[in-house]
Residue frames as qw, qx, qy, qz and C-alpha x, y, z in Angstrom:
[[0.517, -0.675, -0.004, -0.526, -124.59, 26.41, 25.30],
 [0.077, 0.440, -0.778, 0.441, -122.74, 25.73, 28.53],
 [0.466, -0.271, -0.839, 0.078, -123.80, 22.74, 30.81],
 [0.460, -0.727, -0.178, -0.478, -126.37, 23.74, 33.42],
 [0.216, 0.344, -0.695, 0.593, -124.70, 24.35, 36.77],
 [0.706, -0.530, -0.429, -0.190, -126.02, 22.67, 39.90],
 [0.061, 0.524, -0.563, 0.636, -125.13, 23.26, 43.55],
 [0.700, -0.506, -0.504, -0.022, -125.64, 21.89, 46.92],
 [0.003, -0.630, 0.354, -0.692, -125.08, 23.81, 50.15],
 [0.451, -0.137, -0.807, 0.355, -124.50, 22.10, 53.56],
 [0.095, -0.023, 0.385, -0.918, -126.16, 25.00, 55.32],
 [0.597, -0.092, -0.348, -0.717, -129.42, 23.76, 53.90],
 [0.858, -0.157, -0.479, -0.100, -129.01, 20.54, 55.88],
 [0.348, -0.767, 0.389, -0.373, -128.11, 21.29, 59.63],
 [0.850, 0.013, -0.483, 0.209, -125.47, 18.95, 61.05],
 [0.675, -0.675, -0.123, 0.272, -123.55, 18.81, 64.31],
 [0.658, -0.024, 0.158, 0.736, -120.71, 20.27, 62.40],
 [0.169, 0.880, 0.183, -0.404, -122.58, 23.37, 61.28],
 [0.561, 0.001, 0.521, 0.643, -120.80, 22.83, 57.99],
 [0.250, 0.772, 0.168, -0.560, -121.01, 25.75, 55.58],
 [0.332, -0.203, 0.732, 0.559, -119.56, 24.18, 52.43],
 [0.636, 0.605, 0.229, -0.421, -121.26, 24.96, 49.12],
 [0.441, -0.161, 0.726, 0.503, -120.31, 23.05, 45.98],
 [0.568, 0.671, 0.185, -0.440, -121.26, 24.13, 42.47],
 [0.146, -0.381, 0.770, 0.490, -120.47, 22.87, 39.01],
 [0.535, 0.045, -0.667, -0.516, -121.83, 20.39, 36.51],
 [0.858, -0.314, -0.034, -0.405, -124.37, 17.80, 37.95],
 [0.937, 0.060, -0.308, 0.156, -121.65, 15.19, 37.80],
 [0.368, 0.460, -0.440, 0.678, -118.94, 17.30, 39.33],
 [0.379, -0.469, 0.288, -0.744, -121.11, 18.36, 42.20],
 [0.930, -0.199, -0.130, -0.281, -122.52, 14.89, 42.76],
 [0.823, 0.223, -0.408, 0.327, -119.04, 13.44, 42.93],
 [0.183, 0.420, -0.429, 0.778, -117.58, 16.08, 45.22],
 [0.577, -0.434, 0.124, -0.681, -120.74, 16.00, 47.44],
 [0.955, -0.149, -0.243, -0.083, -120.60, 12.27, 47.92],
 [0.643, 0.255, -0.443, 0.570, -116.87, 12.49, 48.79],
 [0.096, -0.443, 0.328, -0.829, -117.60, 15.31, 51.30],
 [0.776, -0.377, -0.079, -0.499, -120.57, 13.44, 52.84],
 [0.930, -0.057, -0.333, 0.145, -118.35, 10.49, 53.46],
 [0.578, 0.243, -0.362, 0.690, -115.12, 12.23, 54.60],
 [0.051, -0.358, 0.260, -0.895, -116.66, 15.13, 56.61],
 [0.585, -0.253, 0.143, -0.757, -119.87, 13.76, 57.81],
 [0.294, -0.238, 0.903, -0.203, -119.17, 10.00, 58.24],
 [0.821, 0.276, 0.105, -0.489, -121.84, 8.76, 55.72],
 [0.614, -0.107, 0.742, 0.247, -121.24, 5.41, 54.02],
 [0.257, 0.412, -0.473, -0.735, -120.79, 5.65, 50.30],
 [0.457, 0.250, 0.851, -0.069, -123.69, 3.76, 48.81],
 [0.056, 0.314, 0.607, 0.728, -125.78, 4.07, 45.70],
 [0.211, -0.762, -0.612, -0.011, -128.59, 5.14, 47.94],
 [0.334, -0.656, -0.083, 0.672, -126.44, 8.04, 49.24],
 [0.247, -0.025, 0.507, 0.825, -125.61, 9.03, 45.65],
 [0.071, -0.552, -0.681, -0.477, -129.30, 9.08, 44.74],
 [0.262, -0.810, -0.443, 0.283, -130.33, 11.03, 47.94],
 [0.302, -0.474, 0.142, 0.815, -127.59, 13.66, 47.19],
 [0.173, 0.153, 0.632, 0.740, -128.56, 13.83, 43.49],
 [0.136, -0.703, -0.662, -0.220, -132.17, 14.59, 44.52],
 [0.358, -0.760, -0.251, 0.481, -130.91, 17.49, 46.73],
 [0.387, -0.049, 0.302, 0.870, -128.99, 19.32, 43.96],
 [0.212, 0.811, 0.349, -0.419, -130.38, 22.72, 42.93],
 [0.556, 0.600, 0.244, 0.521, -130.04, 24.52, 39.55],
 [0.342, -0.432, -0.058, 0.833, -127.70, 27.56, 39.93],
 [0.342, 0.896, 0.245, -0.140, -129.03, 30.79, 38.47],
 [0.695, 0.348, 0.117, 0.619, -126.75, 32.14, 35.77]]
């Protein structure tokens, strides 16, 4: 059985940039990419709290 895919969509979290990026993959892939994106594109500070917050926002992708 394949790993469950997760996703996060910036459109669900309005920002000044009106970002439309959606990331999907395994939980770890999405978490890593989303943290990098939050830091580089949205100016967040990379902290354990940010990782936990983003992890809680991940959604299960329908197959």
